[in-house]
Steps between C-alpha positions, in 0.01 A plus 500: 500500500776739588670429169179561307452837691858595420450424128174683492662811666797482259263481192286778635805722558640418165164581337479842675855594398443378152223758463725794589628724219844652537546828321737793437353823362735787413462837340579877497260776595530836335290826490324531166535874504873543537617146452691500829526211743243485784657406832301346780197396292306213668479176314285223629341172391153393592301171462232564244236303691507684836741795454727370780867610483752259356808715532617862444803725455592853409704627207852620550660830401522379137136408492573122489308242688509120550224275648594150589320230679236236445127507499244228560260681269561486125307826422661806646488882436793738513452849628737796481417828691669825579359814661393747240491239216231285355532136609608223264352145512554185298347163526751208497452131467793312660642169399761280653791711373372855480782738428353828365682817401239771451748751359440868560159595653399867460280660769278788404440804724189447705190575302245449775547603865302191601755267345757587771255390766441170325874447451583575864237269630653199307873547506663332801770773519501857379805735521409870523813714523623438854200294609467116469134388501360150553162378399365307804289272287808351336641357828330207657462468875273322740138623509519705819857634454601826648734756348809333655414168325459690174832685529683166552386405149627801321840472320782688666305545830601311812319492841708354786369323802481828689278660230780719368446573131777550250494565127828391330678543830353847582275526800137606467447771764155621400180340383212710368144416415380708202788731552421562872648358821292230671537518880804718485822350365487157651511264203407190696148628575429532128669178385349286770145628491407607148397208280623445140150482359441874540833597339532570133857621450826493701725798401862511614712819484780685680381654817417868472377765735178680399701803402733294280210335327337834443810661340589186306834445677662155521436317823712303740680235294576298809137442608190386318128597534219263417165650396199275497210609274152387588258381242241760425213267588671406820567855623164538672384287787595341828757225572695382805583214727440391858700229683557363845680210670564341835768258596698316760712687762230769496604618153252695306455744202224701334493742209247689292526720193216674319545701178272713293607617157294750299720606201727775634370462859643232726427424865650211700514387866690228670544361847686211656628342812726201570774365728703316238746775406305596183403859390157345438434582128559143377172353597662178639706424184805285549731765357457714816545206753879552545491777763831672447636436148368822364468691834761753610519575869612844603686614798197713610287193547325532167495272203426551140387283215575613145567847621194554719537528875297267732503499879813423705741246621645173372434142610132400532275782381128554547391763258193680389460734202228709340511728198304680234584663168301734279581629153299718274509765224311816558440685174774499235801615696473374864617146587484387864646188676458458874626221738452421870668219683496379852738224621540371855698218645624328811819297487715272708857408418803343655834528318836351577838575358859379547788715379873431470701825506851502350735770639854560382646333809224270622146364462195525713140383486156640578160330543179687523127426535222754445132450574262766381129575491352785290162650417474736204222707344539692174266725302589646164310717257614638165333679214623567150344790302584534127376835366546531121430868433544437126710281267816693603454564870478230783485538870550209745431522869569210731451542881570203736418451869638225725417436864677231698466374859725239642557326837765244564726326753822304468736301713862446395781296643853515363832358615856528375768236542870501425681262275507239785114528525542675839218732585634860478176719532133462485217738419123453591238749415131544481319784322150633449406769258192663352491760220280698279613639161331723249616566144373741237646532152385692201633532146391753241621452142437754224584410134457739207586391139633782288455478123517201281867424511516321835572795727348518841533647849442301822484609856442298812488568872461234770490535879518251779401535871582217740423506870573201735466480874636199685506399864747225611589319813841310502640278767841345455790336683853467369751284679869503426707214632885438514756675698287823552141368540220756500119518480293784364124516532268734319133588533400797284208657335526716181266722305607558144384748243613469140377753240582554139421794275596436137473707186607418142455708197601410138493710183572366148505676163543307174627681198493312167829515305357276231122470493374188691850344493768701678436700811680709764352471847590763762398399859513630857426306813479633856447271808489580869443249778483618859505240766426573864575256774417529868563207733462540873626206706440463872660249740271322756541657851469229759412761761219674325399179309477715183698563186624836614880515451587659167772308311693736283712231335189326355312818412512721192346823362625597156387630157677356189467666158592339165484756217579413139511733197559339157502686169553261202480466126433199284511409127237262376500329159243247389403323176305189419799279596724731704456671830791702648536736782781673690456724802714667752413698814678696772393393849533757787415322826488657856475286817425694809445369854377727786514317828322680787608249766866491395581831323866378464378238249357762264635458145458635147644320202484608136586272200526562128488200271427404133207278395509312171243302309556333164301228326428352162244249367510335159244266354661273248165385368165413645649199674805650681620804677789620719509763777785664683507756782761666705449732797725677741313624808583600858351383832544704810573325832211421730438714806611221739823461298597870495371624831783490760274360770569174686199271505523281813159343471682163496795538736678197341486677163565872518458695166640843431458707171779666310445861388786481249329247276472584128211401266540170330537512121328215315602405147228274376473327165232273354461308176211281384458299181192298407383316192187291441440284194119484451516217249736275696348594841841566639616790707827616638597795725779600722594798716799626681525779749750632738599780737841633593517701815724801587499620857288206606387527865629197705503417867812554717469282816719437792442210726652483845591188708146480639368497142325837535484672158550867419403587149533810280513548123767573234512563127697257270549423132517166322151356583280363227191300431434321165201286421352349192299216348362339190244257381424292195158355455345277227143374450464171321155405368498121523154476345179705485437482876831416659791746532833508675653828632873485574696767674863536617633807674745623756559792737848620595630744744838642613563753771773640713439659840731644758493558874762603759551293808741607772675735253549227233312546172357172368351443154264214427424391139195298447398322175200290438334322212151349495406296190143390469340241272134481440261280293128518475285235321157627425216273387231753419197480732625165650828544690821689537827418670763765574840417647798716578833453656724780641842471648676799657876526541643775712868576577642755742865592498675730749795729422679433824333208690530265201471196725139614567391467136158341464309303242122454522266280298128489492278255310128548420258280308139603431232281334154631425223287360147576394236254378140574389375139467210448541395829347365678817774382732836684513798354696808708562825418665800705585802315630826673596826357629774714639845394612755725675805294567693777668242609762616426851257461797181484289339251268703464181220366279119503488215380287206740455189359346169674447198360329142598416193337358231723352166384365279716288123518575213736422576505124862580578418805713567324822810313609553274804864460595713297732855614547790372698791725601835342574387141476834362625519763786866599410463869414809702589665826402854429626762685302863600509661833387852639510615856542852655510538421865249221606317195382141460618260207523137592582142392504169627624142388559323356195152391436448130589284224351132546468196374302218729389153445346381791299221628265519766234219648298536739203240697320494684171223701350697689245230496241483506123479838323573695808187412690537509880329229691407604859566265789480527874779339697490393860819373673 
């Protein structure tokens, strides 16, 4: 029976492949009017019976194209389209050896405005000047796919496991819906929650400000913007999603999002709560189950996801969020976009670290443990007004308000040991703080176009007002052992006020040297930041039982001004293929500190430096481009680095500023090359960037026999930081429904840093390389398997202590699977393995396995899900890092294993022909 089944399968497979028709279709596309080659015309082949796409490509700079592949349909139709031209079509009947040369095909100038609409709706890809446009209908996804699922199907677009989107290696930093922001600038809200079925086109272009788009300037070549256009019939109505889940270990999550679109008017609200380290906008999807991989934790107790701030603290986070967005056009010239967000969180975290310090004459060790609890509440409101007075005059106003309230406590224990592991000193502290902070920012941009040759004048003014009030209670004990043992106890209360008044103005005038090609820009920038700090610290008086003894050493009262004036000029040249610019500016910077508590620390410094900016971009043809940029800029020292005040908050690490520091000069260069072959479905890109430092600010530390550190700062030359990467990808279509995507890439980095220990300057050179290999097998609407392997090598070499040179290796394997058999059941797995052979004191390896089962009900509007987080209960974040004077192994609290049952329901009343269906919703 098995032999018969094998023979039947073999015959069936042979029969299927016997019915395929390989083909190669070539030709040249020219303009009928002037007989010149047409570059970037879209050429695609459709099956005659159902108009489904067989393959596609675009013409090169000589107008030539080549279509290769195989079709399981004998009757096909060839289409050629180009914006502003009438389309060309030809019916073709394939045979087993179709090799057709169509010769030169001439396209006529468009005779009917309607023809462009028809062409655009059929062509998979359309190139419009600096915009690449994809027709959503041409890319197959699962029925209920969201925008992220769609983007993963587009050639040249990659979406990593953290949701980061890149196009030919360039990061997407903005996603628009019909040309407008959707819930601010957080791309994940858009990609995770808008469904593919309402999208008509995906447009990709260089990121531009509204003023740059208005004047026709080129945008930021290092970043990309994606604009999603909504189908006209889907631009009126309601849609949204509601989900909730409960699990073991008291884990829970809930989220809701409701949207109403009415052509230019949009209104959306969202809310969520959970205790699984998620921002809450994923509606229980497995991609957001890895609390931490795409979350950055800040030193202020806050964390952010894809650029947006949420709550506070690391470790285990319970968060809640709410938000609303509104966009509308009032009349012809007023465009309004408004957003409100609330985020709140409570967090618990325990972190541990072990450090091995290398001194010129000895080693010593430190171990520390910190336990923290934080509660954070954050409200933010921003509005964007675009006022187009006429076709030459644009005003943009963008006010932003932020209010933050935080309360937290921490307990820290640290000990230092000499090379024989003998305890030298110990430090124990407990702290409690609560704070309130208010922030207001406003930016006004005015743009006026002058004449038709590309001239314009732009002016902007932005101001910032920050006010923060903090109250802290700190208790600590430091014990020093050895020949002169001592104990110091502290019990102090501090009230701290930090205020900032900032003002920045910019003025630009563009004069055309050659109309629309060559320009001279004259610019002036003025910036003033005034920081005010008042810190009153009182020691606890055991007699009065109050914090009444003023501690001058731990108190401060100063005003710090940073004033910058920068006149500059820039030459800009641009053509269809070339873009060049060269600019230079003179920077006059004044740093002034007025210390009311310690007048002897008053200082005023003035610096004069040169800024440079040069770049060029060349597009070889529609498939490849190169970009280069060089910048010389200057960074002033921070206030804590330049103010000659000794910070003795931690008596085992006393820090004093150096008023003689100079600004750091950064020489930064960047080069990027990318190429994508639409026919072969192969893409290649690489980039290299680096910074050379002059007058880099480094630490100068002296350590006594009791391992008490005294640190100040110095300038030095010779530091650098270089990084780069590349990637090659190829998509292989195995048959009509199975494809294989292969990708190989690497990231490299080399840096050199310095520090001074006990009057000896030590340099540490670190190099690292991280190759990654990825393969994705996609069986359309049935299953997909994605696997990647990453290995990281890191080497640190010291100039003096060469015997302390270190080599680190880290291995990582990730396997993702998705099956949709039977049709309504979706099963996802994400399996990760990490191995850190060099980590000491923590787990070297761990398996991390998440899984989810989702079953569709209610005509695919509802989903019941069961997900398992950390099935093997091995989650860890142990890591090792090396600096110029120590090696650190660390880990902190991570989310542990849980299981969760959830339900999700989505609704969509986006009606045909713009009719709005009214519904009442009760949650």
